[in-house]
C-alpha positions as CSV (number, residue, x, y, z in Angstrom):
1,M,26.7,21.6,-18.3
2,R,26.2,25.3,-22.8
3,L,28.7,23.2,-21.6
4,I,29.5,24.0,-24.2
5,L,28.8,22.3,-21.7
6,R,32.2,22.1,-20.6
7,T,31.9,18.7,-19.0
8,L,33.9,16.2,-17.2
9,A,32.5,13.9,-19.7
10,A,34.9,15.7,-22.0
11,L,37.6,14.8,-19.6
12,A,36.6,11.2,-19.1
13,A,39.2,10.0,-21.5
14,V,41.9,11.5,-19.2
15,S,40.7,10.9,-15.7
16,L,40.4,7.7,-13.7
17,L,38.6,9.7,-11.1
18,A,35.4,10.8,-12.8
19,A,33.6,10.9,-16.1
20,G,31.0,13.3,-17.1
21,C,29.6,16.6,-16.2
22,S,27.9,16.3,-12.9
23,R,28.7,12.6,-12.9
24,V,30.9,12.9,-9.8
25,G,28.1,13.0,-7.4
26,S,24.7,14.4,-6.8
27,A,23.6,17.8,-5.7
28,N,22.9,18.5,-2.1
29,S,20.4,16.3,-0.4
30,S,16.9,17.5,-1.2
31,P,14.4,18.4,1.5
32,G,12.4,15.5,3.0
33,S,9.6,14.0,1.0
34,T,6.0,14.9,1.4
35,S,3.1,12.5,1.4
36,S,0.5,14.7,-0.3
37,S,-2.4,13.0,-2.0
38,A,-1.7,15.1,-5.1
39,S,1.7,13.6,-5.5
40,A,0.4,10.1,-5.0
41,T,-2.2,10.7,-7.6
42,A,0.4,12.1,-10.0
43,A,2.5,9.0,-9.7
44,A,-0.5,6.7,-10.2
45,T,-1.8,8.5,-13.3
46,G,1.5,9.2,-15.0
47,N,1.3,13.0,-14.5
48,F,4.6,14.7,-14.0
49,G,5.0,18.4,-13.1
50,S,3.0,20.4,-15.6
51,L,2.7,17.3,-17.9
52,S,-0.5,15.3,-17.9
53,S,-0.8,11.6,-18.6
54,V,2.7,11.2,-19.9
55,C,2.3,7.5,-19.3
56,H,-0.9,5.6,-19.3
57,G,-2.5,2.3,-20.3
58,G,-4.1,1.6,-23.7
59,S,-4.6,-0.9,-26.4
60,A,-1.7,-0.2,-28.7
61,S,-0.8,-3.2,-30.8
62,G,1.6,-4.5,-33.4
63,A,5.3,-4.6,-34.0
64,T,5.5,-1.2,-35.8
65,D,9.2,-0.6,-35.8
66,Q,12.5,-2.1,-34.6
67,G,12.4,-2.5,-30.8
68,V,8.6,-2.2,-30.7
69,T,6.2,-5.1,-30.0
70,A,2.6,-5.2,-29.0
71,S,3.6,-5.2,-25.4
72,S,7.0,-3.4,-25.1
73,I,9.3,-0.7,-26.3
74,L,13.1,-1.3,-26.2
75,L,15.1,1.9,-25.5
76,G,18.8,2.1,-25.6
77,V,20.7,3.9,-22.8
78,L,24.4,4.8,-23.5
79,T,26.5,5.1,-20.4
80,D,30.2,5.0,-19.4
81,V,29.4,3.3,-16.1
82,G,32.0,0.5,-16.5
83,Y,34.7,3.2,-16.6
84,S,33.2,6.0,-14.5
85,K,31.5,3.8,-11.9
86,D,28.7,6.4,-11.8
87,T,25.3,4.9,-12.0
88,S,23.3,8.1,-12.5
89,L,22.0,7.3,-15.9
90,E,21.1,3.7,-15.0
91,N,19.3,4.9,-12.0
92,A,17.3,7.5,-14.0
93,A,16.4,4.8,-16.5
94,T,15.2,2.5,-13.7
95,V,13.1,5.1,-11.9
96,F,11.5,6.4,-15.1
97,T,10.6,3.0,-16.6
98,D,9.3,1.7,-13.3
99,W,7.2,4.8,-12.8
100,C,5.9,4.9,-16.3
101,N,5.2,1.2,-16.5
102,A,3.3,1.4,-13.2
103,A,1.1,4.0,-14.8
104,G,0.4,1.8,-17.8
105,G,3.5,2.5,-20.0
106,I,3.0,4.1,-23.4
107,D,-0.5,3.3,-24.5
108,G,-0.2,0.0,-22.8
109,R,3.3,-0.9,-24.1
110,K,5.8,-1.3,-21.3
111,L,9.2,0.4,-21.5
112,V,12.4,-1.6,-21.3
113,A,15.8,0.1,-20.8
114,D,18.6,-1.5,-22.8
115,I,21.8,-0.4,-21.1
116,H,24.9,-0.1,-23.3
117,D,28.1,0.3,-21.3
118,T,30.7,2.0,-23.5
119,Q,33.5,1.3,-21.0
120,L,34.5,4.8,-22.2
121,M,36.5,3.7,-25.3
122,A,34.0,1.2,-26.8
123,V,31.4,3.8,-27.7
124,T,31.2,2.8,-31.4
125,S,30.6,-0.9,-30.7
126,A,28.0,0.1,-28.0
127,M,26.2,2.3,-30.6
128,T,26.4,-0.5,-33.2
129,A,24.7,-2.8,-30.7
130,A,21.9,-0.2,-30.1
131,C,21.5,0.2,-33.8
132,G,20.8,-3.5,-34.1
133,K,17.9,-3.7,-31.8
134,D,16.7,-0.5,-30.0
135,F,13.8,1.7,-31.0
136,V,15.6,5.0,-30.0
137,L,18.2,6.1,-27.5
138,A,16.8,7.8,-24.4
139,G,18.3,9.4,-21.3
140,G,21.9,8.4,-22.0
141,S,25.3,10.0,-22.5
142,A,28.8,9.0,-23.5
143,A,32.0,11.0,-23.0
144,L,33.3,10.1,-26.5
145,D,29.9,10.4,-28.2
146,G,31.3,12.1,-31.2
147,L,33.1,9.0,-32.2
148,A,29.9,7.1,-32.7
149,T,27.7,9.9,-34.1
150,Q,28.2,8.7,-37.7
151,T,27.2,5.2,-36.8
152,R,24.0,6.4,-35.1
153,L,23.1,8.6,-38.1
154,Q,23.8,5.8,-40.6
155,C,21.2,3.6,-38.8
156,L,18.8,6.5,-38.4
157,L,18.6,6.2,-34.6
158,P,17.1,9.2,-32.8
159,D,18.8,10.2,-29.6
160,F,17.0,11.8,-26.7
161,D,20.4,12.7,-25.2
162,A,20.9,13.5,-21.5
163,Q,24.1,15.3,-22.2
164,P,25.9,15.8,-25.6
165,V,29.6,16.2,-25.3
166,M,31.8,16.3,-28.4
167,P,31.4,18.8,-31.3
168,Q,30.5,16.0,-33.7
169,N,27.5,15.1,-31.6
170,A,26.4,18.3,-30.0
171,G,23.6,19.6,-32.2
172,S,23.8,16.7,-34.6
173,G,21.1,15.1,-36.7
174,L,18.2,13.3,-35.0
175,E,19.4,14.5,-31.6
176,L,17.3,16.1,-28.9
177,S,18.8,17.6,-25.7
178,P,17.6,19.1,-22.4
179,Y,19.4,22.3,-23.2
180,T,20.7,24.0,-26.4
181,Y,24.3,23.0,-26.8
182,N,26.6,23.2,-29.7
183,Y,30.0,24.6,-30.6
184,T,28.7,27.4,-32.8
185,Y,27.9,29.7,-29.9
186,A,29.6,30.8,-26.7
187,S,27.4,29.1,-24.2
188,Y,29.1,30.7,-21.2
189,A,29.1,34.2,-22.5
190,G,26.4,35.4,-20.1
191,Y,28.1,33.7,-17.2
192,Y,31.5,35.2,-17.8
193,K,29.9,38.6,-18.3
194,W,28.3,38.3,-14.9
195,L,31.6,37.4,-13.3
196,F,33.4,40.3,-15.0
197,T,30.6,42.7,-13.8
198,K,30.7,41.4,-10.2
199,Y,34.5,41.2,-10.1
200,P,35.7,43.9,-12.5
201,D,39.3,43.5,-11.6
202,S,39.2,40.0,-12.8
203,A,38.2,40.7,-16.4
204,Q,41.7,41.4,-17.7
205,H,43.3,38.7,-15.5
206,V,41.7,35.5,-16.4
207,G,43.5,32.2,-16.1
208,I,42.7,28.8,-17.6
209,L,43.9,25.4,-16.3
210,S,43.0,22.1,-18.0
211,A,44.2,18.6,-18.5
212,G,46.5,18.3,-21.6
213,T,44.3,16.5,-24.1
214,D,42.9,17.3,-27.5
215,V,39.4,17.5,-26.1
216,T,40.2,19.9,-23.3
217,T,42.4,21.9,-25.6
218,A,39.4,22.6,-27.8
219,L,37.3,23.5,-24.8
220,A,39.9,25.8,-23.4
221,Q,40.1,27.6,-26.7
222,A,36.3,28.1,-26.5
223,G,37.0,29.6,-23.1
224,V,39.6,32.0,-24.5
225,D,37.3,33.0,-27.4
226,T,34.4,33.6,-25.0
227,V,36.5,35.6,-22.5
228,K,37.7,37.8,-25.4
229,S,34.2,38.3,-26.7
230,D,33.1,39.4,-23.3
231,G,35.9,42.0,-23.2
232,G,38.2,40.1,-21.0
233,T,41.8,38.9,-21.4
234,V,43.3,35.5,-20.7
235,V,46.8,36.0,-19.1
236,Y,47.5,32.4,-18.4
237,N,46.5,29.2,-20.2
238,G,48.1,26.2,-18.6
239,T,47.8,22.5,-18.8
240,F,48.6,19.7,-16.4
241,P,49.4,16.0,-17.1
242,I,46.4,13.8,-17.8
243,S,47.2,11.7,-14.8
244,G,47.0,14.6,-12.4
245,M,49.6,16.0,-10.0
246,S,50.9,15.0,-6.6
247,N,52.1,18.6,-6.0
248,W,49.9,21.5,-7.2
249,T,52.1,24.3,-5.7
250,P,53.9,25.0,-8.9
251,Y,50.5,25.7,-10.6
252,A,49.4,27.9,-7.7
253,E,52.6,29.8,-8.0
254,A,52.1,30.2,-11.8
255,L,48.7,31.6,-11.3
256,K,50.0,34.1,-8.8
257,A,53.0,35.0,-11.0
258,H,50.7,35.8,-13.9
259,G,48.4,37.9,-11.7
260,V,45.3,35.7,-12.3
261,R,42.2,36.9,-10.6
262,G,39.6,34.6,-12.1
263,L,40.2,30.9,-13.0
264,L,38.4,28.7,-15.5
265,S,39.0,25.1,-14.4
266,Y,38.6,22.2,-16.8
267,S,39.2,19.5,-14.3
268,T,37.7,17.2,-11.6
269,P,36.9,17.8,-8.0
270,E,39.8,15.6,-7.0
271,W,42.1,17.9,-8.8
272,I,40.5,21.3,-8.1
273,V,40.5,20.9,-4.4
274,P,44.3,20.3,-4.0
275,L,45.0,23.1,-6.3
276,E,42.9,25.4,-4.1
277,T,44.6,24.1,-1.1
278,A,47.9,25.0,-2.7
279,L,46.6,28.5,-3.4
280,D,45.7,28.8,0.3
281,S,49.1,27.6,1.4
282,I,50.9,30.3,-0.5
283,G,48.4,32.9,0.6
284,Y,46.9,33.7,-2.8
285,K,43.2,34.3,-3.0
286,L,41.5,34.6,-6.4
287,D,38.4,36.7,-7.0
288,W,36.6,33.6,-8.3
289,I,37.1,30.1,-9.6
290,D,34.8,28.5,-12.2
291,A,34.8,25.0,-10.8
292,D,32.8,23.8,-13.8
293,T,29.4,22.2,-13.9
294,N,31.2,18.9,-13.3
295,S,31.8,19.9,-9.7
296,Y,28.1,20.6,-9.0
297,G,27.5,17.9,-6.5
298,T,28.3,16.8,-3.0
299,N,31.6,15.3,-3.9
300,F,33.3,18.7,-4.5
301,T,31.8,20.5,-1.5
302,Q,32.6,17.5,0.8
303,L,36.2,17.3,-0.4
304,A,36.7,21.1,-0.2
305,G,35.0,21.6,3.1
306,N,36.0,24.8,4.9
307,A,38.5,25.7,2.1
308,L,35.4,27.1,0.3
309,N,35.5,29.9,2.9
310,E,38.9,30.9,1.4
311,Q,38.3,30.6,-2.4
312,T,35.0,31.6,-4.1
313,N,33.7,28.9,-6.4
314,Y,30.9,29.0,-8.9
315,A,29.4,26.7,-11.4
316,E,27.0,27.6,-14.3
317,L,24.1,25.3,-14.9
318,P,22.5,25.2,-18.3
319,G,19.0,26.2,-17.2
320,I,18.5,23.1,-15.0
321,Y,16.6,23.6,-11.8
322,P,19.0,23.1,-8.8
323,V,18.2,19.9,-6.9
324,E,18.8,21.5,-3.5
325,E,15.8,23.8,-4.1
326,A,13.4,21.0,-4.8
327,A,11.0,22.2,-2.2
328,S,10.3,25.2,-4.3
329,N,9.7,23.3,-7.5
330,P,6.8,20.8,-7.7
331,A,8.3,18.8,-10.6
332,V,11.7,18.4,-8.9
333,E,10.1,17.6,-5.6
334,Q,8.0,15.0,-7.3
335,L,11.1,13.5,-8.8
336,V,12.7,13.3,-5.4
337,Q,9.7,11.3,-4.2
338,L,9.9,9.0,-7.2
339,Y,13.5,8.3,-6.4
340,Q,12.6,7.6,-2.8
341,K,10.0,5.1,-4.0
342,Y,11.8,3.3,-6.8
343,Q,15.5,3.8,-5.9
344,P,15.6,4.5,-2.1
345,G,18.9,5.8,-0.9
346,T,19.9,7.1,-4.3
347,S,20.3,10.8,-4.7
348,I,19.6,12.8,-7.8
349,S,22.5,14.2,-9.8
350,L,22.3,17.1,-12.3
351,Q,22.8,14.6,-15.1
352,A,19.9,12.5,-13.8
353,L,17.7,15.6,-14.0
354,Q,18.8,16.1,-17.6
355,A,18.1,12.4,-18.4
356,W,14.7,12.6,-16.8
357,S,13.8,15.6,-19.0
358,M,14.7,13.5,-22.1
359,W,12.8,10.4,-20.9
360,L,9.8,12.6,-20.5
361,L,10.3,14.1,-24.0
362,F,10.4,10.7,-25.5
363,A,7.3,9.5,-23.6
364,D,5.3,12.6,-24.4
365,A,6.1,12.3,-28.1
366,A,5.5,8.6,-28.2
367,E,2.2,8.9,-26.5
368,T,0.9,10.9,-29.5
369,C,1.7,8.0,-31.9
370,G,-0.7,5.4,-30.4
371,S,-0.5,2.1,-32.1
372,G,1.4,3.6,-35.0
373,L,4.6,4.0,-33.1
374,T,7.6,4.7,-35.4
375,R,10.8,6.6,-35.2
376,A,9.5,9.1,-37.6
377,C,6.4,9.7,-35.6
378,V,8.3,10.1,-32.3
379,Y,10.9,12.4,-33.7
380,D,8.4,14.6,-35.6
381,A,6.4,15.0,-32.4
382,A,9.5,15.8,-30.3
383,V,10.9,18.5,-32.6
384,K,7.5,20.3,-32.4
385,Q,8.3,21.2,-28.8
386,T,9.6,24.8,-29.0
387,A,9.5,25.5,-25.3
388,W,10.2,22.2,-23.6
389,T,10.8,22.3,-19.9
390,G,10.5,18.6,-18.8
391,G,7.4,19.4,-16.9
392,G,9.2,22.3,-15.1
393,I,12.7,21.0,-14.4
394,T,14.5,23.0,-17.1
395,A,14.3,26.4,-18.7
396,P,12.4,26.4,-22.0
397,V,14.3,24.6,-24.8
398,N,13.4,24.8,-28.5
399,E,13.9,21.2,-29.6
400,S,13.5,22.2,-33.3
401,A,16.7,24.3,-33.2
402,P,19.6,22.2,-32.0
403,Q,22.0,24.6,-33.8
404,G,20.5,27.6,-32.2
405,A,22.0,29.8,-29.5
406,P,21.7,29.0,-25.8
407,S,19.1,31.1,-24.1
408,C,19.0,30.7,-20.3
409,F,21.4,29.8,-17.5
410,N,21.7,29.8,-13.7
411,I,24.6,30.0,-11.4
412,E,25.4,28.1,-8.2
413,Q,28.0,29.0,-5.5
414,A,29.8,26.4,-3.5
415,T,29.8,26.7,0.3
416,P,31.1,24.3,3.1
417,N,27.5,23.3,3.6
418,G,26.8,22.6,-0.1
419,W,25.8,24.4,-3.3
420,V,23.4,27.3,-3.2
421,P,21.9,29.5,-5.9
422,A,24.1,32.6,-6.4
423,K,22.6,36.1,-6.7
424,F,23.2,36.4,-10.4
425,G,20.3,38.6,-11.5
426,A,17.8,35.9,-12.5
427,N,15.1,37.5,-14.7
428,T,13.0,34.5,-15.7
429,G,12.1,32.6,-12.6
430,P,15.3,30.9,-11.3
431,Y,17.1,31.5,-14.6
432,R,18.8,34.4,-16.4
433,C,17.7,34.6,-20.1
434,G,18.1,36.9,-23.0
435,E,21.9,37.5,-22.9
436,N,23.7,38.7,-26.0
437,V,24.5,35.9,-28.5
438,I,28.1,35.4,-29.3
439,K,29.3,33.2,-32.1
440,L,32.6,31.3,-31.6
441,P,35.2,31.5,-34.3
442,A,35.4,28.6,-36.7
443,G,37.8,25.8,-35.9
444,F,35.8,23.1,-34.1
445,P,34.8,19.9,-35.8
446,A,31.4,20.3,-37.4
447,S,28.4,18.6,-35.9
448,L,27.4,15.6,-38.1
449,Q,24.0,15.7,-39.8
450,L,22.0,13.2,-41.8
451,S,23.6,14.7,-45.0
452,S,27.0,13.8,-43.6
453,V,26.1,10.1,-44.2
454,G,24.1,10.7,-47.4
455,K,20.7,10.5,-45.8
456,T,17.7,12.9,-45.3
457,L,14.8,13.0,-42.9
458,S,12.7,11.3,-45.6
459,D,14.7,8.2,-44.9
460,L,13.4,8.1,-41.4
461,K,10.3,5.9,-41.4
């Protein structure tokens, strides 16, 4: 969601239906919980997946930095919940802090989640509020994050970001992420290459359809550049009104008239499904539709239903273990159990998995600081992680290289019964890694660094 991560978060400013990659719902329901003594012990001791004693008691003391007291650590969580109505990030914050605090917190200090609702457009004021009282940002995301990146850097606020979105923020200074994402490299290059190999007739007949906004225009251009770099050709690049359409048949007819065989969709499930219904009604079947990581969740498959037997839909995940396969991954299965304990009835979205990885990275780094908990100590410890996996829920990420090239991805296919892993040639466990690196042409806004606001790492105390 990489992404890159083409996300619905990037579309949040234009949709009243959803906001944020994988914010529209959660992945398929995970297998039933287990009651193994090992899992119970892990929860009690603060172990998670392959990580030991992430959280534990101790005798840390002193008010060592903003947001830190002898007994607590205040952590900011940015979310667009007032606009999107999606509580994934709030739920992740609740589950993590409850679990971590039950295990003793960070060296005895309890974690307190400070939720900042951007209401979508008020992201700068939300960031200003966080700058005034929080220790760091953890496990949050905002669709218009790039508008507040300068504010965050000016106040030297590290961000353990669940999902960067805009070019100004993706790969920016003092930011850490659950996957490598920036606008320097073509994050979907391996994915498109796989699609062109599996469906060779589609390579020279790719279509793009997106909402007509500045953000999606930039994302669509990245799609054009990536398709071209992979040897493909975009024969149709259309936009639709930001309010959506009541009749999608003209767009279906346009795809047919241009001979589109593969479609990159920058949209929401509520818009993709009627488009696909319109394609079915005119009897036009594409080789594939990239429904976008935003659609990876039950909302899309439930809306589409049996229509998924007619059109083939895929979504690329940025090296995040699929929730529906939790039974095969001890870390994800443990997370399912923790949600059942601390947020019963709440399912786990892809974005929640990403947030959880960042909460873990913060806690793992903060634990090394003991009583001397400062932003500099936490950030320095976090960027030393060159193969971070969140205990086993993501492909390895080099946190020291936010401007690096993406390395691993995985692909899901939508079915009437839910999402399932596609047969995409995984070569590193559930992921495909080591694809050719492709740089995108210049033209996107540059990611902001400390130097952008006249500061350096030496200013971080």
